[in-house]
Each structure stands twice: as structure tokens, then as C-alpha cells.
C-alpha positions as CSV (number, residue, x, y, z in Angstrom):
1,M,-19.1,2.1,30.1
2,Q,-20.8,0.8,27.0
3,K,-18.7,-1.4,24.7
4,Y,-19.0,-0.7,21.0
5,R,-18.4,-3.0,18.0
6,F,-16.1,-1.2,15.6
7,P,-16.1,-0.1,12.9
8,L,-18.9,2.4,13.4
9,Y,-20.2,4.5,10.5
10,R,-21.6,8.1,10.8
11,R,-22.3,11.0,8.5
12,S,-22.8,14.6,9.0
13,A,-26.4,15.9,8.8
14,N,-25.4,18.2,5.9
15,G,-24.1,15.2,3.9
16,L,-20.6,16.5,3.4
17,N,-18.6,14.3,5.8
18,W,-18.7,10.6,6.4
19,Y,-16.8,8.7,9.2
20,R,-15.6,5.2,9.7
21,I,-14.7,4.9,13.3
22,E,-12.1,2.1,13.8
23,S,-11.7,2.5,17.6
24,E,-12.1,5.0,20.4
25,S,-8.9,6.7,19.2
26,E,-8.9,6.2,15.4
27,L,-11.1,7.2,12.5
28,T,-11.1,7.8,8.8
29,E,-13.1,10.8,7.5
30,V,-14.3,11.3,3.9
31,Q,-14.9,15.0,3.2
32,A,-16.7,16.2,0.1
33,V,-15.0,19.2,-1.5
34,G,-16.8,20.3,-4.6
35,R,-16.9,17.1,-6.8
36,R,-13.9,15.5,-5.1
37,H,-13.6,13.6,-1.9
38,V,-10.7,14.1,0.5
39,I,-9.6,11.4,3.0
40,H,-8.4,12.3,6.5
41,H,-7.0,9.7,8.9
42,L,-7.0,10.6,12.5
43,K,-5.2,8.8,15.4
44,A,-6.2,10.7,18.5
45,H,-3.4,11.4,20.8
46,A,-4.6,14.7,22.3
47,Y,-7.6,14.9,24.6
48,P,-9.6,17.1,22.3
49,E,-9.3,14.6,19.5
50,R,-10.4,11.8,21.7
51,L,-13.4,13.9,22.7
52,R,-14.3,14.5,19.1
53,I,-14.3,10.7,18.3
54,H,-16.3,10.0,21.5
55,G,-18.9,12.5,20.4
56,L,-19.1,10.8,17.1
57,I,-19.5,7.4,18.7
58,T,-22.2,8.4,21.1
59,L,-23.9,10.8,18.7
60,E,-23.8,13.6,21.2
61,D,-23.4,16.1,18.4
62,G,-26.8,16.8,16.9
63,H,-25.2,17.3,13.5
64,V,-24.1,13.7,13.1
65,E,-26.2,10.6,12.5
66,E,-25.7,6.9,11.9
67,C,-25.3,5.6,8.4
68,G,-24.7,2.2,6.8
69,A,-21.3,0.7,6.2
70,A,-21.9,0.4,2.4
71,E,-22.4,4.1,2.2
72,V,-19.0,4.9,3.7
73,E,-17.1,1.9,2.2
74,E,-18.3,2.8,-1.3
75,L,-16.9,6.3,-0.9
76,L,-13.6,5.0,0.4
77,A,-13.4,2.5,-2.4
78,G,-14.0,5.2,-5.0
79,T,-11.0,7.1,-3.6
80,G,-8.7,4.0,-3.4
81,H,-8.8,3.9,0.4
82,A,-11.2,1.0,1.2
83,G,-8.7,-1.4,2.7
84,N,-6.7,1.2,4.7
85,R,-7.7,0.6,8.3
């Protein structure tokens, strides 16, 4: 099994969702809703949630791509959630 250095950063191909993956069971998502950004924190307890995070980590979903840390951290800072890990 490959070891990853967290946090990892991903974005959806449509540019409406960004992810900061803190571990194999925890992530923060920034979702664009109109002109606003909504923050979701997920601590995966159930198997489907863990599968979702694993898919983001390994880029198995063709609708997700890597992005830079600055891109996601800037969005989080703009919503007041930059330090909430």
C-alpha cells in the first residue's frame, strides 16, 4: 500500500469543488454555490465515506484532478476556515 503525505489537494474537473484531504479518513471540501463558498468537513466513519476519500486520494474518479495547495488554502482563507484542520 502506497503511503501519502497529507494534506493532499484536489479539485473537481468542473471547478465547483475543492478538497483538502487531511488523512485517509478526513477531508475538508469547499463547494461553490453561486457566488458563495460552502465548507464541508467530513470525518469518515462509514465504509462508503472511506471509499469516497480513497477515490479522491488515488484519483480513481475521472472527474477529479490534482491542484495546488495555494488554490485550496486561498479559498479556505476567504471563508475563514484556513486553520481548521
